Structures are given as C-alpha cells and as structure tokens.
Rosetta silent file (secondary structure, phi, psi, omega in degrees, C-alpha in Angstrom):
SEQUENCE: XXXXXXXXXXXXXXXXXXXXXXXXXXXXXXXXXXXXXXXXXXXXXXXXXXXXXXXXXXXXXXXXXXXXXXXXXXXXXXXXXXXXXXXXXXXXXXXXXXXXXXXXXXXXXXXXXXXXXXXXXXXXXXXXXXXXXXXXXXXXXXXXXXXXXXXXXXXXXXX
SCORE:     score description
SCORE:     0.000 S_00000001
   1 L     0.000  -39.145 -178.768    0.000    0.000    0.000 S_00000001
   2 H   -67.022  -37.362  179.962    2.839    2.366    0.836 S_00000001
   3 H   -63.262  -39.094  178.798    4.563    1.724   -2.531 S_00000001
   4 H   -63.883  -41.227  178.717    1.412    2.725   -4.391 S_00000001
   5 H   -63.725  -41.381  179.674    1.266    6.006   -2.433 S_00000001
   6 H   -64.704  -42.468  179.160    4.911    6.761   -3.253 S_00000001
   7 H   -64.777  -42.678  179.088    4.311    6.026   -6.928 S_00000001
   8 H   -63.406  -41.407  179.497    1.198    8.184   -6.984 S_00000001
   9 H   -65.591  -41.826  178.109    3.066   11.036   -5.304 S_00000001
  10 H   -63.651  -39.169  177.615    5.973   10.764   -7.777 S_00000001
  11 H   -63.741  -39.732  178.240    3.487   10.811  -10.655 S_00000001
  12 H   -66.626  -39.634  177.469    1.841   13.949   -9.270 S_00000001
  13 H   -64.707  -40.139  178.063    5.228   15.653   -8.912 S_00000001
  14 H   -64.488  -41.405  178.410    6.117   14.720  -12.478 S_00000001
  15 H   -63.077  -41.846  177.134    2.766   16.063  -13.700 S_00000001
  16 H   -63.277  -41.092 -179.498    3.345   19.333  -11.825 S_00000001
  17 H   -64.144  -45.049 -179.305    6.869   19.578  -13.294 S_00000001
  18 H   -68.196  -34.924  176.843    5.681   19.023  -16.864 S_00000001
  19 H   -64.826  -43.600  178.727    2.840   21.509  -16.393 S_00000001
  20 H   -67.611  -34.502  176.778    5.246   24.143  -15.116 S_00000001
  21 H   -64.455  -41.505  178.925    7.615   23.345  -17.990 S_00000001
  22 H   -64.765  -28.581  178.839    4.784   23.845  -20.477 S_00000001
  23 H   -81.285  -34.958 -176.935    4.085   27.250  -18.913 S_00000001
  24 H   -83.342  -29.893 -174.050    7.738   28.348  -18.785 S_00000001
  25 H   -57.372  -47.317 -179.664    8.792   26.981  -22.181 S_00000001
  26 H   -60.091  -42.245  178.992    7.078   29.578  -24.401 S_00000001
  27 H   -65.783  -40.409 -178.857    8.595   32.500  -22.454 S_00000001
  28 H   -66.233  -46.102 -178.941   12.037   30.879  -22.408 S_00000001
  29 H   -65.414  -37.836 -179.047   12.047   30.065  -26.107 S_00000001
  30 H   -72.969  -22.820 -179.721   10.827   33.507  -27.105 S_00000001
  31 H   -88.176  -12.901 -179.791   13.532   35.172  -24.975 S_00000001
  32 L   -75.041  141.217  172.899   16.403   33.146  -26.468 S_00000001
  33 L   -66.769  151.381 -176.805   18.449   34.723  -29.244 S_00000001
  34 H   -57.637  -44.156  179.231   18.000   33.004  -32.620 S_00000001
  35 H   -61.040  -36.630  178.989   21.633   31.690  -32.823 S_00000001
  36 H   -68.199  -42.755  178.825   21.297   30.068  -29.395 S_00000001
  37 H   -62.172  -42.902  177.890   17.952   28.531  -30.350 S_00000001
  38 H   -66.046  -35.707  176.684   19.403   27.194  -33.602 S_00000001
  39 H   -64.579  -41.898  177.442   22.391   25.816  -31.681 S_00000001
  40 H   -64.865  -41.736  179.958   20.089   23.996  -29.271 S_00000001
  41 H   -67.165  -32.115 -177.539   18.044   22.670  -32.176 S_00000001
  42 H   -80.069  -11.757 -176.444   21.171   21.509  -34.024 S_00000001
  43 H   -55.182  -46.324  179.663   22.506   19.553  -31.013 S_00000001
  44 H   -62.558  -37.274 -179.748   20.793   16.227  -31.925 S_00000001
  45 H   -66.983  -40.857  178.654   22.048   16.418  -35.523 S_00000001
  46 H   -65.100  -43.463  178.473   25.589   17.141  -34.331 S_00000001
  47 H   -61.335  -43.715  179.536   25.407   14.281  -31.807 S_00000001
  48 H   -66.067  -36.409  177.578   24.138   11.882  -34.464 S_00000001
  49 H   -65.561  -37.508  178.095   26.879   13.058  -36.841 S_00000001
  50 H   -67.060  -27.191  179.060   29.518   12.388  -34.184 S_00000001
  51 L   -78.558   -7.489  179.585   28.211    8.847  -33.812 S_00000001
  52 L    61.130   32.668  177.366   28.891    8.326  -37.551 S_00000001
  53 L  -105.301  109.651 -178.380   25.436    6.908  -38.040 S_00000001
  54 H   -63.259  -45.605 -179.959   24.053    8.015  -41.394 S_00000001
  55 H   -65.153  -40.664  178.777   20.522    6.862  -40.666 S_00000001
  56 H   -64.123  -40.109  179.523   20.666    8.446  -37.212 S_00000001
  57 H   -65.722  -43.372  178.874   21.892   11.741  -38.641 S_00000001
  58 H   -64.986  -44.768  179.335   19.132   11.820  -41.252 S_00000001
  59 H   -62.541  -44.849  178.225   16.474   10.869  -38.681 S_00000001
  60 H   -64.835  -36.898  178.461   17.688   13.465  -36.187 S_00000001
  61 H   -64.436  -43.561  179.616   17.820   16.044  -38.968 S_00000001
  62 H   -64.610  -45.564  179.824   14.246   15.360  -40.041 S_00000001
  63 H   -66.802  -34.802  176.947   12.960   15.505  -36.467 S_00000001
  64 H   -67.804  -40.401  176.808   14.960   18.689  -35.799 S_00000001
  65 H   -63.315  -41.161  175.978   13.529   20.269  -38.937 S_00000001
  66 H   -60.930  -42.594  177.521   10.057   19.252  -37.786 S_00000001
  67 H   -60.401  -45.256 -179.432   10.771   20.841  -34.405 S_00000001
  68 H   -62.089  -43.814 -179.887   11.890   24.060  -36.086 S_00000001
  69 H   -64.219  -42.992  179.816    8.790   24.194  -38.292 S_00000001
  70 H   -66.485  -36.622  176.871    6.495   23.549  -35.325 S_00000001
  71 H   -69.214  -33.874  179.751    8.264   26.220  -33.274 S_00000001
  72 H   -66.829  -28.476  176.759    7.970   28.692  -36.159 S_00000001
  73 H   -71.146  -22.542  175.740    4.212   28.207  -36.078 S_00000001
  74 H    67.801 -129.128 -174.052    4.376   29.359  -32.460 S_00000001
  75 H   -66.477  -18.608 -176.539    1.168   29.435  -30.515 S_00000001
  76 H   -61.378  -39.511 -177.640   -0.825   27.829  -33.323 S_00000001
  77 L  -105.277   -5.845 -176.469    0.449   24.332  -32.531 S_00000001
  78 L    79.086 -173.279 -178.165    1.464   24.812  -28.913 S_00000001
  79 L  -114.230    2.553  178.253    4.765   23.628  -27.549 S_00000001
  80 H   -69.887  -47.197 -179.687    3.929   20.011  -26.848 S_00000001
  81 H   -66.193  -44.122  176.823    4.566   18.753  -30.383 S_00000001
  82 H   -61.716  -38.376  178.442    7.869   20.609  -30.844 S_00000001
  83 H   -65.011  -40.141  178.316    9.060   19.288  -27.492 S_00000001
  84 H   -65.895  -43.363  179.101    8.027   15.772  -28.478 S_00000001
  85 H   -64.770  -40.483  179.072    9.758   16.051  -31.877 S_00000001
  86 H   -66.281  -40.121  176.741   12.923   17.420  -30.251 S_00000001
  87 H   -62.065  -39.905  176.444   12.892   14.596  -27.693 S_00000001
  88 H   -62.979  -39.650  178.020   12.582   12.137  -30.571 S_00000001
  89 H   -63.035  -40.957  177.611   15.549   13.765  -32.306 S_00000001
  90 H   -65.161  -40.478  178.589   17.615   13.383  -29.140 S_00000001
  91 H   -64.169  -41.037  178.128   16.583    9.726  -28.811 S_00000001
  92 H   -63.624  -41.490  179.454   17.520    9.031  -32.438 S_00000001
  93 H   -64.088  -43.512  178.819   20.904   10.703  -31.900 S_00000001
  94 H   -66.546  -33.822  175.980   21.570    8.660  -28.753 S_00000001
  95 H   -62.985  -33.849  176.876   20.536    5.511  -30.595 S_00000001
  96 H   -62.745  -39.950  176.957   23.269    6.301  -33.131 S_00000001
  97 H   -65.764  -40.747 -179.916   25.836    6.268  -30.329 S_00000001
  98 H   -65.804  -40.419  178.024   24.468    2.999  -29.007 S_00000001
  99 H   -65.313  -39.814  177.846   24.578    1.441  -32.482 S_00000001
 100 H   -64.901  -39.189  177.935   28.152    2.649  -32.966 S_00000001
 101 H   -64.942  -42.253  176.865   29.102    1.147  -29.601 S_00000001
 102 H   -61.777  -41.077  179.862   27.477   -2.165  -30.569 S_00000001
 103 H   -64.043  -41.857  178.136   29.355   -2.097  -33.892 S_00000001
 104 H   -63.806  -42.446  178.902   32.686   -1.474  -32.108 S_00000001
 105 H   -63.800  -40.399  178.959   32.017   -4.333  -29.678 S_00000001
 106 H   -65.615  -40.962  177.439   31.109   -6.654  -32.540 S_00000001
 107 H   -63.016  -41.876  178.542   34.273   -5.706  -34.430 S_00000001
 108 H   -63.982  -40.739  178.131   36.365   -6.344  -31.308 S_00000001
 109 H   -65.513  -40.852  178.469   34.712   -9.730  -30.831 S_00000001
 110 H   -64.254  -39.171  177.372   35.299  -10.652  -34.481 S_00000001
 111 H   -64.844  -40.195  178.849   38.980   -9.683  -34.180 S_00000001
 112 H   -65.865  -40.845  177.784   39.319  -11.807  -31.036 S_00000001
 113 H   -62.824  -42.671  179.214   37.648  -14.762  -32.774 S_00000001
 114 H   -64.701  -39.802  177.841   40.004  -14.386  -35.751 S_00000001
 115 H   -63.238  -43.145  178.769   43.020  -14.221  -33.416 S_00000001
 116 H   -65.449  -37.082  176.210   41.874  -17.396  -31.640 S_00000001
 117 H   -62.588  -43.542  179.117   41.358  -19.142  -34.997 S_00000001
 118 H   -63.678  -42.225  177.959   44.898  -18.224  -36.049 S_00000001
 119 H   -63.820  -40.892  178.805   46.311  -19.473  -32.742 S_00000001
 120 H   -64.360  -42.897  177.261   44.327  -22.706  -33.082 S_00000001
 121 H   -60.289  -44.975  179.219   45.565  -23.159  -36.661 S_00000001
 122 H   -61.372  -43.688  179.634   49.171  -22.565  -35.540 S_00000001
 123 H   -63.619  -44.634 -179.602   48.754  -25.029  -32.671 S_00000001
 124 H   -66.621  -36.635  175.985   47.216  -27.707  -34.901 S_00000001
 125 H   -63.607  -43.510  178.406   49.944  -27.239  -37.524 S_00000001
 126 H   -64.457  -40.292  178.796   52.622  -27.638  -34.829 S_00000001
 127 H   -65.081  -39.132  178.280   50.835  -30.702  -33.474 S_00000001
 128 H   -65.502  -43.463  177.923   50.644  -32.171  -36.977 S_00000001
 129 H   -62.845  -40.102  179.134   54.371  -31.555  -37.555 S_00000001
 130 H   -63.444  -43.232  179.479   55.152  -33.173  -34.200 S_00000001
 131 H   -62.972  -38.816  177.870   53.033  -36.210  -35.080 S_00000001
 132 H   -64.909  -40.561  178.656   54.851  -36.518  -38.426 S_00000001
 133 H   -65.077  -42.898  179.427   58.224  -36.347  -36.671 S_00000001
 134 H   -63.436  -42.436  178.770   57.138  -38.966  -34.128 S_00000001
 135 H   -63.752  -40.958  179.639   55.871  -41.204  -36.934 S_00000001
 136 H   -65.529  -41.895  179.458   59.125  -40.730  -38.863 S_00000001
 137 H   -66.633  -37.667  178.362   61.199  -41.525  -35.767 S_00000001
 138 H   -65.463  -39.900  178.610   59.052  -44.588  -35.069 S_00000001
 139 H   -66.436  -42.019  177.057   59.530  -45.756  -38.652 S_00000001
 140 H   -63.666  -39.879  178.849   63.299  -45.173  -38.420 S_00000001
 141 H   -64.628  -39.085  179.053   63.387  -47.033  -35.105 S_00000001
 142 H   -67.696  -39.062  177.327   61.516  -49.965  -36.635 S_00000001
 143 H   -65.408  -41.491  179.772   63.935  -50.013  -39.594 S_00000001
 144 H   -65.391  -37.871  179.430   66.904  -49.887  -37.216 S_00000001
 145 H   -67.189  -42.695  178.321   65.386  -52.704  -35.176 S_00000001
 146 H   -64.402  -43.729  179.476   64.788  -54.784  -38.308 S_00000001
 147 H   -65.969  -37.677  178.930   68.288  -53.998  -39.528 S_00000001
 148 H   -67.854  -36.838  178.868   69.670  -54.818  -36.075 S_00000001
 149 H   -69.272  -35.459  178.832   67.822  -58.128  -35.995 S_00000001
 150 H   -64.764  -39.963  178.692   69.164  -58.946  -39.422 S_00000001
 151 H   -68.865  -36.707  179.864   72.757  -58.400  -38.223 S_00000001
 152 H   -67.404  -40.737 -179.728   72.188  -60.528  -35.146 S_00000001
 153 H   -66.999  -38.805  178.964   70.843  -63.399  -37.200 S_00000001
 154 H   -65.677  -37.122 -179.287   73.763  -63.166  -39.580 S_00000001
 155 H   -69.088  -37.247  179.550   76.191  -63.225  -36.684 S_00000001
 156 H   -69.898  -33.263 -179.655   74.517  -66.297  -35.229 S_00000001
 157 H   -69.821  -32.831  179.252   74.681  -68.098  -38.545 S_00000001
 158 H   -68.365  -35.755 -178.597   78.400  -67.496  -38.771 S_00000001
 159 L   -75.149    0.000    0.000   78.873  -69.006  -35.398 S_00000001
C-alpha cells in the first residue's frame, strides 16, 4: 500500500513539473536569441553526426527540422509537439551512439575470434608436424630394429 502512495506522489510531482515546464517553455524560447535557439536545435544532428550513423543523422535532422517548423508556427500548434519532436531527435541521436558502440564491440569480438582461430591453426599445424616427426622416428626405429635383428641373425649363422 505504501509503494502505491509513493508512486502516486511521484506521478503527481512529475505532472506538476511538466505543467510548469509547459508554462515556462514559451517565455524561455521567445527570450532566447536566434543563434542560441538554432544551436540547441542543431545539437541532436551534431550528436548523431559524431556517432557516424548516417541513418541516425538523417532521422535526427528530419525531427529537428520538424521541431523548427512547429516552433515557427508558435502558438498555433502549442509547444507540446515541438518538445516531443525534439525529444525524438535526441533519442535518435543517442541511438546512433548505441549502435556505434554495438558495432565497435562486434568488431572487437570478431577480431578476437580471428586471433583465436589463427592461434588454433598454428597449434594444430605444430601438433601435426610433431606427429609426423614422431611417426618418422618410429619408422626409423623400426627399420633400425629390423636392420639390427638382421645383423644378429647373420652373426649367429656365422657361429
């Protein structure tokens, strides 16, 4: 019962915070200089570009452009949709970083697998060479034994 009350209270605080943000956002955005506003709007595109994700950069660019168009309409569309579009642009940009991180991890794993394959190949080649040497020595030993037995028999016949 207590957990439900805590959750309900946190939800009410979040609702109050978003309501106050919706009231403060129009005044804040209208008071910002245009270069600062454009810099804030360009942040997701720059982040996606730094992640080297082409799809992420295009997606963040489209959502940022949508945000700019919705903000240019001003009061006609409200500030909920531009905020939602901008949040989407940030999520797309962060996804580009996550995808790049996954790609780096996969590349590192593939390099480690290739290194282990090379080590295994080297080990098996060495083992094969050792087996050939052992087989050759065993064959030489058998020939020497046969040759040695032949000399012993010849010596006994002379006697």
